ROBA-271305 format. One record per atom (N, C-alpha, C, O): residue in one letter; x, z, y. Coordinates in steps of 0.05 Angstrom, whole numbers, plus 5000, padded with zeros to 4 digits. Layout:
% ROBA-271305
AXZY/...
//
This chain:
% ROBA-271305
M976929582285/M975129722299/M975730032293/M976030112270/V975830202314/V975430522313/V973730642317/V973030672341/H972130792290/H970030942306/H971431232321/H973531342314/N969731312340/N970031472359/N971431722347/N972231882363/D971831792315/D973632062315/D975631962301/D976232082280/G976931752306/G979131622300/G978731462270/G980431302263/V977131492260/V977331392227/V975931092229/V973831042241/P977630912213/P977630622221/P975230482205/P974930532181/I973330282220/I971230202210/I972829912196/I974929812204/V971529832177/V973629632153/V971229382154/V968829442157/L971929132152/L970029012139/L970429022106/L972729022096/A968629022095/A968929062065/A967828762046/A968028742022/V966528562064/V966628372048/V968228262035/V970528312041/G967828112018/G969928001999/G971128231989/G972328171968/S971228441994/S973328681975/S972128691950/S969928621943/P974728831932/P974228811905/P970829011901/P968728941890/C971329221912/C969229351909/C966329271922/C964529421919/Y966029021936/Y963429021955/Y961628941930/Y959629071926/R962228791916/R959928681895/R958928841878/R956628841870/L960628991873/L959729361853/L958529581879/L958329821875/V957929491902/V957229691923/V954329511922/V952529671917/R953629331924/R950829181931/R949629181903/R947229211899/E951729151881/E949429231860/E948429521861/E946029551863/L950029751860/L948630001869/L946730031885/L944630131878/A947229931906/A944829951936/A942129851922/A940129971928/Q941729621901/Q938929501898/Q939029761874/Q937029891879/I939929831860/I939430041836/I937930271859/I935630301866/L940030381866/L939230721897/L937830621919/L937430751940/T936730341917/T934030391946/T932130461940/T930830621953/P931330341916/P928830451915/P927630791908/P925330891907/L930130901904/L930331221899/L930431321918/L929731561918/A931331181944/A932131411968/A929431491977/A927231371974/G929931721988/G926931871998/G925631951974/G923231981977/L926532011949/L925032121920/L925832461923/L925132621905/N927332561947/N929032721933/N928332961960/N926632901977/G929433151962/G928833351989/G932033351994/G932833581997/Y934533121994/Y935433102012/Y937232912032/Y939332902044/T934532732026/T934432472043/T932732582074/T930732732074/V934132462098/V932832482118/V931832242134/V933632102141/K929832172141/K929131872150/K929831812172/K930731582174/N929832002198/N931731972225/N932132212227/N931632422214/S933832142256/S935632422269/S933532612271/S934032842265/V930432532281/V928332692287/V928132972268/V927933212271/S928232772249/S927532932216/S929733102207/S929633322195/F931632992213/F935033082217/F934533342223/F934533502204/V934033442252/V933933612267/V932033832260/V932734062260/E929633762253/E927933912240/E928334022209/E927434252203/T929233922196/T930434042171/T933134162174/T933834312156/V935034132195/V937034362200/V936234572215/V937634772214/K934034562230/K933034842243/K932035072216/K932135312224/E931235032191/E930235072179/E932235182153/E931535282132/L935135122164/L936935142139/L938735482153/L939135572176/Q939335572126/Q940735822137/Q943035802118/Q942835832093/I945635732132/I948135632124/I949835852130/I950135952153/S951435952098/S953536082099/S956035982114/S956335762123/P957836192115/P961236162128/P962135912112/P963435752125/W961835842086/W963135712067/W961335452057/W962035312038/D959335422070/D957835132068/D958934962089/D959935012111/H958334712074/H959734452091/H957334212097/H956134142077/L956734112115/L954633952122/L956433692118/L958633642128/V955033542102/V956633212095/V954533072098/V952433122086/G954732832116/G952232712118/G953532322115/G955832242120/F951732192107/F952931942100/F950631752108/F948431762097/D951431562130/D950331472149/D950431092154/D951130952173/V949531062127/V949930722121/V947530602131/V945330592120/T948330472159/T946230212167/T947429932165/T949629862172/N946429852158/N947429462165/N950029472140/N952229372144/L949429562121/L951229532094/L952029212089/L954129092087/F949929152087/F949628802075/F948728752093/F946828892101/T949928462110/T948328322130/T946828082119/T945427942135/
//
């Protein structure tokens, strides 16, 4: 499968990093949302971005991970 921007989407179950990522997810999940760098949903994101002052050399990076483990 290919994402709409041309980036391939691959199934990682059984890959060498899968078990590591699963362990990290268990450690990091309770910490999610405990900082100023996490948004709950797209509405929250839009409200947060409206207040930002972005310079020309700033880059916005997002990691939208859903259904990482079925």
